SEMARDREN-174459 format. One record per residue (C-alpha): x, y, z; residue in one letter. Coordinates in pm, 1 decimal, m for minus. Example, Ala and Ser with C-alpha at 12.3 -4.5 7.8 and 13.67 -1.06 7.14 Angstrom:
SEMARDREN-174459
<r px="1230.0" py="m450.0" pz="780.0" koldo="A"/>
<r px="1367.0" py="m106.0" pz="714.0" koldo="S"/>
end
This chain:
SEMARDREN-174459
<r px="0.7" py="27.9" pz="40.1" koldo="X"/>
<r px="212.5" py="360.6" pz="m96.2" koldo="X"/>
<r px="200.2" py="579.5" pz="226.5" koldo="X"/>
<r px="m24.7" py="803.1" pz="95.3" koldo="X"/>
<r px="m317.7" py="562.6" pz="137.0" koldo="X"/>
<r px="m528.0" py="471.2" pz="445.1" koldo="X"/>
<r px="m618.9" py="119.2" pz="516.8" koldo="X"/>
<r px="m1033.3" py="142.6" pz="452.3" koldo="X"/>
<r px="m1275.3" py="58.3" pz="719.4" koldo="X"/>
<r px="m1505.5" py="m208.1" pz="746.7" koldo="X"/>
<r px="m1806.8" py="m53.0" pz="583.7" koldo="X"/>
<r px="m1566.1" py="135.3" pz="312.1" koldo="X"/>
<r px="m1403.9" py="m181.9" pz="203.9" koldo="X"/>
<r px="m1746.9" py="m313.9" pz="204.5" koldo="X"/>
<r px="m1861.9" py="m101.8" pz="m47.8" koldo="X"/>
<r px="m1552.3" py="m109.1" pz="m294.4" koldo="X"/>
<r px="m1584.0" py="m480.5" pz="m302.7" koldo="X"/>
<r px="m1933.9" py="m413.7" pz="m378.2" koldo="X"/>
<r px="m1846.7" py="m191.3" pz="m710.4" koldo="X"/>
<r px="m1565.7" py="m420.3" pz="m802.8" koldo="X"/>
<r px="m1565.0" py="m602.0" pz="m1180.2" koldo="X"/>
<r px="m1330.2" py="m855.1" pz="m1096.5" koldo="X"/>
<r px="m1351.4" py="m1046.8" pz="m1412.3" koldo="X"/>
<r px="m1252.1" py="m709.9" pz="m1628.7" koldo="X"/>
<r px="m984.8" py="m675.7" pz="m1331.0" koldo="X"/>
<r px="m884.3" py="m1036.5" pz="m1416.5" koldo="X"/>
<r px="m912.5" py="m1017.4" pz="m1820.8" koldo="X"/>
<r px="m732.3" py="m706.7" pz="m1798.8" koldo="X"/>
<r px="m476.6" py="m830.0" pz="m1583.2" koldo="X"/>
<r px="m410.6" py="m1133.2" pz="m1837.5" koldo="X"/>
<r px="m375.8" py="m853.6" pz="m2140.6" koldo="X"/>
<r px="m147.1" py="m621.9" pz="m2009.7" koldo="X"/>
<r px="78.3" py="m1050.1" pz="m1949.5" koldo="X"/>
<r px="34.2" py="m1091.2" pz="m2232.3" koldo="X"/>
<r px="167.1" py="m751.4" pz="m2386.7" koldo="X"/>
<r px="464.2" py="m814.0" pz="m2162.4" koldo="X"/>
<r px="326.1" py="m537.7" pz="m1883.3" koldo="X"/>
<r px="410.9" py="m657.2" pz="m1624.6" koldo="X"/>
<r px="662.5" py="m647.1" pz="m1335.2" koldo="X"/>
<r px="735.5" py="m822.1" pz="m1034.2" koldo="X"/>
<r px="772.6" py="m769.6" pz="m778.1" koldo="X"/>
<r px="1034.2" py="m919.6" pz="m461.5" koldo="X"/>
<r px="941.8" py="m963.1" pz="m29.2" koldo="X"/>
<r px="1248.0" py="m973.6" pz="91.9" koldo="X"/>
<r px="1085.3" py="m1222.8" pz="377.3" koldo="X"/>
<r px="898.6" py="m1407.4" pz="121.4" koldo="X"/>
<r px="1220.6" py="m1470.9" pz="m140.5" koldo="X"/>
<r px="1408.7" py="m1627.8" pz="106.9" koldo="X"/>
<r px="1200.8" py="m1926.2" pz="147.6" koldo="X"/>
end
């Protein structure tokens, strides 16, 4: 999470999740991967395992 963003409270999170279109998000992510527009994010604690 970027440092300028604050966590959502429960009500805000429910509203956010209710408006999401997961199918469209997944389709867009597949299109980006196929186009080579991906980034790898390494998390040190996970990378050690």
